[in-house]
Phi, psi and omega in degrees: 000130180278124180261119183260337180270155178241348176231151184219154177251136181243124178244140177202165175303151179298322180221134174238124174246120181222156181127172183298130179069021176298333180303332180301342184266003185300321180293323180298320181279326180296322183289345174281344188249338183187189183237341180220127188251144166259119177266119178260117185208201182218169184299328180293314178298325178294316181293333178280351177093002184290326181292314178295323177298318179297315179300319180296318180294329177285317181301317179303330181259016171085016180254142169275163179207143168235165183229151170240116186246026186273002184278089184253354176222187170298152193296136177232164185297332179292328176297319180299315181296318180294314180295321179298319179299318179294316181301315183289318182291327180272355180057049177282145180238010174208146180241138175233120176262132179231105182158199178278194183299330180296317178293317182294315180296321177298316180297320178302315182294318178300316183300320182282313182295329181302324183253347183244350174074180177081191179260144185302328179294341179298336186272355182295139180054032175063020179299323173238128180264134176282096184274333179268145178299133179289168171300132180304138187229126173253118182262127181235095181286143176247007173231157175256089186196296190287328184070011186298336179296345185238022182236161178256032181229155172223145179241114184233132179277131172281112185285351178280318183243008179056045176243128173282117183269115175268112187243124187228116173208156181301330183298339182276354178288122178296135177291336179224133173237131178242112186247105184241109182298339180297334180283346183268350185299329182281352181296124179290164184307317183297318178290320178301317180294311183298313181289326179294318177292327175301313179297319178297320177299319178301313182295314181296312183293323179292330178286326180274344187303144174295343180262006179298150178212173187306320181293312181294327179298317180300315179294318181296316181293318178296318179298316179299317179301312181294315185288314182298325183273355185228346185297313180295327178299313182285334176293318183273332182224085186298340182267010177283093188292328177297317179291322177299319180296318178297320179294319179298317179293316180298319178298317179296317179298320178297320177297315177299321182294310184285337175296332181259341180241349179076158172270183187222227192294321181303310182291324177300320179282330185290319186301314178297326177297316179296319183292320186269326186241003172058036173279130178307141188306313182296322179294314180295325174299314181297319179296329184267331192306306182297320180296319179292321178294323174302313181297324189271341195310315186293346179262355183208042182303320183296317181288321176295327176296323175300318179293323178302330181296332178292337179261356184273069189296331182274356179065028181289144175289143179202157176288166177300322179298316180294318180291324177297316178296323177299319179301310183294314181295324180290323177293321175302313182296320179298315179297318181296319179297334180260018174061037175264118180259192179271182184294325177295315181292334177295334178111010177288128183293130188303310183298319180295318181295313183293326177293332182274350187303315179303317179294317182297319179296318179296314181294323179297313180296319182297334180292337180092338185297319179301334179292346178271352183290146177304325175244109185273121183279151169280173178299318179295320179295323178295316179298319178295323181291324174299319179294319178298316183296330182299321183256003191305133181263126177274000000 
């Protein structure tokens, strides 16, 4: 990969607390940031007791708390509006998100809009700059996948036009991230698979990205090592805490990597599928990843060969072409072992999917992510790739 830049900017949360039982420290950090918290979560996290646990930890440290539990799907603009109304009416001065990427992304958007005004879509492509400091936000992920706790981006669906808005500004970076693998043990196999492949996609795409640089590369390679060696373990044995800990760390590293190097074609294609057909983000990434790597391979054989080495357990010598193919075939096998099928097998109706392809290709390009891919597709190539992905055999 030809590197044209000589200087780079690195963004990350101000403080990261990670490890077993790190969640116990949420009250200590919250009281440094405010006096009354809005907890952004969902009904599942509430039923598991995580919301009450958070409230108890805040109470012990002298904070009041109210909660918004309306995040029942991937984040949409109406969630942001609902959560914002609660925050303003209760006069909260700190936000704590407890949940997966949907909860964290919703909280990020609430934090920024609360102090800068407008509609969350106004901030897309830097059309509106968040000039005022957002409400302080502590992100507490309960899945090992999105890495959103360590990124300066949020993805919110515009419910008017069914477009997933990828919004990236420094203001969306949580000042505090608390990554506790103990919170991920309750994730069922299907969620573990979806979020795990999402994290792997982040690491791979940030490593292949045209915006990759030495710092992001180190994080991406470490994340791939952790995820590739532990994802199947946590899928098959959810109570393997060592593997869960490795996945949480790998997911966070992948988030840090793609936040600084950006994602590419997989995510660009994935967002329209999620917006129009409501396929969970991690699943749509998994469905697209091998097909996109096939399409991209001739432009990044050397980097794919590096990824292939993580699957080269016997340490056999091989050409870059052979190792690149090993990477793609191994990712296919991993997806198959975790029961991830193609878009057709997911149940998306063929005529509806094919009719939506022109819009999806247009929306994917408009997101900017495909432009970071080593091989940048044309609109026609994107439409063809969507058709290939629909029937793709793992």
